[in-house]
N, C-alpha and C positions, 0 to 999 in steps of 0.2 A: 359478576355472574348473574345476579338477580336482574340487573339493568339489561343485560344481553338477552335473557329469557323473556323479559317483558317486551323487548323490541321485536323479537321473533314472533311472539304471541300477537302483537299488534299487527304486524305485517301479514300474518296468517289470517286473522280476522278480516282485514281488508280484502284479501284475495278471495276468501270464501264468500264474503258478501257481494262481491262484484259478479259472481258466477250467475245468479239469477237475472241480473241486468243484461248480460251478454246473451243469455238463452232467450229472453223475451224479445230482444231485438232481432234475433235470427229466426223467429218462428214464422214470420210473414213470408208470402211469395216474393221471390227475387228474380227469377228467370222467366223468360217468355213462355217456357213449358209450364212452370208452376202456375202462371196466370191462366193459361189455356186450360189446364186441368181443373181449374176452379170455376170456369165459365158456366153460368146457368143455362139450361136448355132453352129459355126464351131468347138468348142472344145467339146461341149456335146449337141446333139440334142435330144429334147424332141419329141418323136414320138407317145407316148401312150396318151398324154393328150392335143390334139390340141385346141389351143385357140388363138385368136388374140393377146392377151396380154401374152408375154412370161413369165412374173413374175407369172401370175396366173396358166399357164401351168406348171411351175416348182413347184408351191405349191401343185397342184394336183398330179404331180409325186411324190413328197415327201410323201404325204399322203398315196399313193398307194404302194411305193416301198421302202421307207427309212428303213434300216436295223439297222444302228448305227449312232448316233449323239453324239459325245463326245466333247462337246464344250471346257471344261477345256484343253483337250489335243489337240485341233485343228484337230480333225479327223471326217470324215463322210463317210458312205458307203451306196449305194443304189443298189437294185437289178434291174432286167429287165425281159423281156420275149422275145418271138420270134421276136417281132417288136421294142423292146425298149432295148437299151444299159443299162448296169449297170456301176457303178463306185465306185472308192475310191479316197479320197481327204485328203491331209494332209497339215498342214501349218508348215513352218519352219521360225521361228522368227529370224530376223537379229538383230545385235547390234544397229542399228539406229531406230528399232521399226517397220520397214517394213517387209514384208513377201515374201518368195519364196513359191509358191503353187505347190505341187506335185499332179498331177491328172492322174489317171489310169482308162482306160475305156476298156471294152470288150463287143463285140457283143454276140448275142445268137444263132448264127447258120449261115451256109452258108460261103460265101466268107468273110463277115465281121466278122467272128469268130476270130478276131486277136486282142490280147491285145495290148494296146498302152499306153505309158506313156509320159505325158508332164510335163515340169517344167516351171512354168509361173511366170511372174511378173505383178502386177496390179499397175499402177502408173498414176495419173492425169487422171483417167477415162479411161485409155487404157490397154489392155492386150498385153503382149508381150511374145512370146515363146523364152525362154532363155536356153532351154535344152542343146544345143550344147555348150554354153559358161559356164553354171553353173554345169554341171555334167560331170566329167572326164569319158572319154571312152563311152559316150552316143551313144547307138545304139539300137533303138526300134525295129529293124528288127530281131535281133538275141538275144536280152536280154529282160527279164521280171524284173521289178522293183517292189519289194514288199514294199509299203508304210507302215510306222510304225503307230500304234495307240497310244502307250504311250511313245515311245522313240523317238530319232531322227536319227536313223540308218536305212538306206534303204538297204534291202538285195537284191543283184542282182544275177539272175539265168539265165543260158543258156536256150533258148526256146527249147522244145523238141517236134518235130513234128512228131515222130514215130507213135503215136497213132492216127494220122489223124487230130488232132486239136493242139492247142498251149497250152502245159502244161509246168510246171516248170521242167527244167532238173536239173543238178548239180549246186550247188551254186558256183558262181565265186568269189565273193567278197562282202564285205560291203562298202556302202558309208556313212561315218560318217560326221555329220553336227556339225561344230564347228567354232565359231567366224564368222558366216555368210557365210560359204562356205563348200562344200562337198569335201572330200578327200578319196581316196581308201584305204581300210584297208583289207589286205589279211589274 
């Protein structure tokens, strides 16, 4: 009887001690919406839905402009208007379970009508732009990065400014995501 009680107590202690570990692992962002809600204003400014609370402003923006939210594939796209930029966002999962976040934004007119891609990392509550180290040949001034919805290949195009705005020109190459990093595939 004492031996059974001791065994039950031991199992109970093991279960209880594992709860904080499970909770700590589940606290970070996991979905594309989770990451979007944490984006700082310097990456994506919400102009359409001014509110003191940035989280509420983002929720209002998503209700008004969300075009695609594909959670299983880690992809989200939102539109904009004359005052509000649109965006595309894609998650690239690393072997260690963390993510590289591809974020593409474009304004809707004037000087700000310039598409721009960031490749970001979110770690310990901080965002870091890792574009130059994570993306071979990264050049947002001359290239357009088409984020994927269902795959993990980013198509890279030359920017074509001949029509007066920034459109995709010829395809230069693909960036393939494998084992937690991008490589160029021509």
